[in-house]
Each structure stands twice: as C-alpha cells, then as structure tokens.
C-alpha positions as CSV (number, residue, x, y, z in Angstrom):
1,M,-0.2,0.0,0.2
2,F,1.5,3.4,-0.9
3,D,2.6,5.9,1.7
4,W,0.9,9.2,0.7
5,G,3.3,10.8,3.2
6,E,6.2,10.0,0.6
7,Y,4.3,12.6,-1.5
8,L,5.4,15.2,1.3
9,S,9.0,14.4,1.2
10,Q,8.9,14.3,-2.9
11,A,7.3,18.0,-2.5
12,Q,10.3,18.9,0.2
13,R,12.6,18.2,-2.2
14,L,11.2,19.4,-5.2
15,A,11.0,22.8,-3.6
16,A,14.6,22.8,-2.5
17,A,15.5,23.1,-6.0
18,G,14.6,26.6,-6.1
19,D,12.8,27.1,-9.8
20,E,9.6,27.6,-11.2
21,A,8.5,23.7,-12.0
22,G,10.1,22.6,-8.9
23,Y,7.7,25.1,-6.2
24,R,4.7,24.4,-8.8
25,S,5.4,20.6,-8.2
26,S,6.2,21.0,-4.6
27,I,2.6,22.5,-4.3
28,S,0.9,19.7,-6.4
29,R,2.2,17.1,-4.7
30,A,1.7,18.3,-1.1
31,Y,-1.8,18.3,-1.8
32,Y,-1.9,14.9,-2.7
33,S,0.0,13.8,0.0
34,V,-3.0,15.1,2.4
35,F,-5.5,14.2,-0.1
36,G,-4.4,10.6,-0.1
37,L,-4.2,10.3,3.6
38,A,-7.6,11.9,4.5
39,R,-9.2,9.9,1.2
40,R,-8.0,6.8,2.8
41,R,-9.4,7.4,6.5
42,L,-12.7,8.3,5.2
43,S,-12.6,4.9,3.3
44,D,-10.4,2.9,5.4
45,V,-11.3,3.8,8.8
46,E,-14.4,5.1,8.6
47,R,-15.7,3.3,6.0
48,L,-17.5,5.6,4.0
49,P,-18.1,5.5,0.1
50,V,-15.9,8.2,-0.9
51,P,-16.2,8.3,-4.8
52,S,-13.5,7.0,-7.2
53,T,-13.5,9.6,-9.6
54,G,-12.6,13.6,-9.9
55,R,-15.6,14.0,-7.2
56,A,-13.5,12.4,-4.6
57,H,-11.7,15.8,-3.6
58,E,-14.8,17.7,-3.0
59,Y,-15.9,14.8,-1.0
60,V,-13.7,14.3,1.4
61,W,-12.9,18.2,2.0
62,T,-16.4,18.4,2.5
63,T,-17.1,15.3,4.9
64,F,-14.1,16.8,7.0
65,G,-15.7,20.0,6.9
66,A,-19.2,19.7,7.6
67,A,-18.4,17.8,11.2
68,W,-18.9,21.7,12.8
69,A,-18.6,19.9,16.7
70,D,-15.4,18.5,15.7
71,V,-12.7,21.6,15.3
72,T,-10.1,18.9,14.0
73,R,-12.1,17.7,11.7
74,V,-13.2,21.4,10.7
75,A,-9.7,22.1,10.2
76,I,-8.6,19.1,8.4
77,G,-11.2,20.1,5.7
78,A,-10.2,23.8,5.6
79,G,-6.5,23.1,5.5
80,G,-7.7,20.7,2.3
81,R,-9.3,23.3,0.9
82,R,-6.6,26.1,0.9
83,L,-4.1,23.2,-0.2
84,R,-6.4,22.4,-3.2
85,N,-6.7,25.8,-4.0
86,R,-3.2,26.3,-4.2
87,R,-2.8,22.9,-6.2
88,N,-5.1,24.4,-8.5
89,L,-3.1,27.5,-9.1
90,A,0.2,25.7,-9.4
91,D,-1.2,23.2,-12.0
92,Y,-3.7,25.2,-14.2
93,D,-2.5,29.1,-14.4
94,D,0.3,30.2,-16.8
95,V,1.0,32.8,-14.1
96,V,1.2,32.3,-10.7
97,A,2.6,35.6,-8.4
98,D,5.1,34.1,-5.3
99,L,5.4,30.7,-6.0
100,A,8.2,30.3,-3.9
101,L,6.1,31.7,-0.6
102,L,2.7,29.7,-2.2
103,S,5.0,26.4,-1.9
104,S,6.6,26.9,1.6
105,E,3.2,27.7,2.8
106,S,1.9,24.7,1.0
107,L,4.7,22.3,2.7
108,A,3.7,23.7,6.0
109,E,-0.1,23.5,5.5
110,A,0.5,19.9,4.5
111,Q,2.7,19.0,7.5
112,R,-0.3,20.4,9.8
113,V,-3.0,18.6,8.2
114,I,-1.4,15.7,8.0
115,A,-0.8,16.0,12.1
116,L,-4.1,16.5,12.6
117,I,-5.5,13.4,10.6
118,G,-2.7,11.3,12.9
119,T,-4.6,12.6,15.9
120,L,-8.1,11.3,15.2
121,P,-9.3,8.1,16.9
C-alpha cells in the first residue's frame, strides 16, 4: 500500500530546487499527500463511500468540514481546501505570483493537516 506521506517528502525535495517547476510540483505533491491520507481515512477507517472519480476531492473536504462540532475535522477540511486551491493555481495557471511563498505555505499546511489526521481516534 502506498505511503502518501512520501509525496510530502518529494514535495520538500522539489521545493528545494528553487525553480518554478519545482515550486509548482511541490505544491501539487503537498496537496496529494494530504488528499491521499484523508481519503484513505474516510474510506478505510470510517468506511465511507468515497467516490472513485474526480468528485472525491470535493467529497473528502466537504465531509471533514461538515463535522462542525469537531474542530479538528473542520480544520482538516479547511486545510485541505486551501491546499487544493493552491494546487489548482500551480497546476493550471500560466502565471502565479509568489510561487516560492505558496510552496512554503503549502508544505507547512500539509504538515499541519497530516498531523491533525494523525490525532483522529
């Protein structure tokens, strides 16, 4: 079974290259490290029917974010959405301002969200 955390390690190496492609790729890999872990949590641990299509992204973050009585789950959903928004910029926009900052923020956010997922019972 794939260790989605390896994507975060790859993201850190890509960001260290210090070039545009590295920053863009690091943002994307940081997102997918968190998405993979969050999706697996919902499907394998909580036994929820996560879509196997692109709709899974919205499903995962909405499911976590909708748990309004659980601040950890809400934080996971919010962090996942922020990471997804940054990934969309990095993957689809021809011009992205402050890529180095976005990469740094994405790496830090991914670490926070992964840590939060790890605290869930």
